[in-house]
N, C-alpha and C positions, 0 to 999 in steps of 0.2 A: 709980613704976615702977622696977624693978631692971633694970639693963642690964649685960650681960657681953660683952666683946670676944671675938669668935670668931677673926677672921683679918683681917690688914691687908697692904698692899703694902710697908710699911716700918716701922721702929721709932719713927718720929716720930708725933705725934698729928695731923698735917695731911695724911694720905694716905687714899686710899679704904680704907674699913674696913667690915666686916660685924659687926653686934652681934645678940645674942639678948636677948629680954626675958622677964620672968616672966609675960607675958601670952600666951606662945606665938606671938610675932610676931618679925619681924626688922626691924632698923633698918639703913639703908645710908647711909654717909657717902661723898660723892663730889662731883664738879663739877656745878654747875647749868647744864645746857646751854641755849643760846639758839638762835634761828632754826631750831627743829625743826619748825615748821608744824603742831603738834598743838594741839588745844583742850583745855586742862586746867582742871577746875573750880578755882575760887578757893581751896577748902579743901584742894587736893592740890598736889603738886609732882613734878618729875622730878629724878632725879640720875643721873649717868653714871658707871659704874665699869668697870674693866678686866675682861674676861671671865676673865682668869687669877685674879682674886680668887674668883670662884665655883668655878672648877676646883680651886683650892687648898683651899677649904672642903670640897668634896666629897672630894677626895683624902685630906684629913686626917680625914674622917668627922665633920665638925662639923655638917653639915646632911644 
């Protein structure tokens, strides 16, 4: 899979980041939340990102 960084909240590599893939999907890097009360299947996960990351991606016309 080819992955391209679209937008991040900082210049480091350990910040919430949005990536595009060559499979027409998005990958999201963020914190793994706990105590959310949701039942998530074992093959899936949740990540939490700042809403400003999505706003910046839209503003920059990346998605």
